[in-house]
C-alpha positions, 0 to 999 in steps of 0.5 A: 777884750784884745790880749796884749801882744807879746813880747812888747818892747821896753821902748813901746811900753814906756811910750804908751805908759808915759803918755797915759800918765800925762793924760795924752793919746800915745804916739805909738803902740796903739795896737796894744790898746785897741780894745773893740777895734778889731771889727774894723781891721779887715775893711780898713786894711783893704781900703789902705791896699786900694790906696797903695795900688793907686786908688784913693779913699774917703772915710768919715768917722763919727762919735761923741766926745770920749768915743775915741775918735782921736785914738781911732785915727792915730791907731789907723795911722800907725797901721798905715805907717807899718804898711809904708804910708806917710801920715799927716794929722791936721786939727781943724780950727776956726783960728789956726786951720780953717777948712775953707782955706785949703792953702792953710790945710796944705801947710799943716799937712806938710808941717805934720807929715810923718813916716815910719822913719822920720817925725814931723816935718818929714817933708824935706827927707821925703823930697831928698829921697825922691831926688835920690831915687831919680838919680838912681833911676837915671844912673840905672838907665846909663847916665854918667856923672856929667849927664846926671843933672840933665837926666834927673831933670828929664825924669822930674819933668816926666813924672811931674807932667800931670802935676804941672798941668794943675800946679806948674809952680810945684815942679818949678820949685822942685827944680829950684830946690835941686839947683840950690842944693847942687850949688851948695846954697843951703839958705836958698834951698831951705827957703824954697822948700818952705815955699813948697810946703806952703809957708808964707813970707818966704824971701823974694830972692829965694822965690826969684831964684827958683822961678816962682811968684807970690804965695800959695792960694786956696786953688793952688793947694789942691795942685800942691797936694797932688804934687806931694802925692807924686813925690811920696809915691816915687820916693818909696811910700805907698801913699798918704793917710791924711786925717782932718780931725775935729771937723765939728768945730765948723759948726761954731764959725760964722755962717759964711765961713761955715758954708765955704768950709762945708763946700771945701769938704764937698770939693775934697770928697769929689776930687778924691772920688774923681781919681785926681789924688791917687795914693790918698786916704782922706779921713775926717772925724766929727761928732753925730751932731756935725753929720746930722745937724742943721749947722753941719753937714745937712746945711749943704745938701750935696755934702749930706748926700755924699755922706749919707749912711744908714745908722738905724740898724743894730750897731753890731751890724754896722758896715765897716766899708761904708763911707761913715763909721760909727764909733760906739764909745765906751761902756763900763765893761769896755772901760774895765777891760781897757784898764785891765790891759793897761795894768797888765802892760804896766806889770810886764815892765815892772820889777814885781809883776805879780804884786802889780796884778795882785794889788790892782786886780780886776775888781779894783780896776773896775771899782776905780773906773766906776768911781771916775765915771761917778765923779763925772756924773756917771758919763762913762764916755768922757771918763777914759782919759782921766781914768787911765791917767789916774790908774797909771799916775796915782795907783800903779806908779805908787804900787810899783815904788812903795811896797806898803802902798795899798790903793784900797787903804791909802788912796782916795780918788780926787779929781780937780777941775783943772785936770779936765780939758775944756771939752770935758768940763763942757760936757759935765754940768755943774749938777753932775760933777763931784770934784775936789775943788 
């Protein structure tokens, strides 16, 4: 069990506790909850450093539902932001973000782009910071106010030279955006930036003003991603961590769309390894069935070959440097440890920490974890979200607010079927589940 780092700010503590009370993964402070992930830290930090120095990394994470894939990716994202990376988390889905339509994936990247200073979408602050850096460099080279626009244009052309070979319209749109800002034409500048972010249906007048045509397509998306990486690097960011979450949803789409999506993933991996995307850390998450089953990765032999990893050995000796990481999922012991960590985090921000720890002691926390798992058919792997939600909202909040409240005497666990996510309901059969309906 990882000890809770001290001191923890009131803001970080509140963000974590409030998210768990809602049954959600916290947006920050995940290092406080990262029980069992320390084994990955050294290898992942080394890979982030490789990306920061101009390299690129692809990583696949596998785990059953409840093993913490989303938590892992957001924990890594938090580490990356602290190192100066931008982060974008994209949920792959058949209807909203199909993987075989890379123009849609790119649009979601720009919508979800976040930095340590700006929440999604951070696209405009990043682009504005890039132009500011160009102006600073131009002035440092001796350009005066009258020469500045020309000097900035020359610097922009030089730094986007490689991108312009693959996506000339990316550089053209940046020039149009900068020109609109200089003319104090905010409407046109915003429209051009939307087009640069892959948004459809941008006004034709704005596109004409910038000198670009049409909308971004599947093939142009890779060039635009390359351009975004250049802008991020030159605006002071060390790289981009791009998370493609829930790629196992590809198994449920039509076979033709699935084949296109698997090939798109293979193409992305090859582009990362070819050196086309310096500054990119690409992380995908999925279930073992996706990586090992005939409706997933194994359907495309070249992709299966690229992702092949030996998991026949003892999980204790899994190689964190391998292309795939295996998340072991929760056991009763690790669930109890996480509950105790949350209890202590909550107590440290309460008016009476001793009472919180005494009334919700380790034995009670373990009993509650066992009861939640038992209500879900004994399936510990799908219990963490519900367990932490009950622990915070039903138990710790009441202990904190009512001096006479004792959960052993005044609380009986009930789980309504409406509290479960669709995935949780699907994983618990009618014979397994024992809920208060």
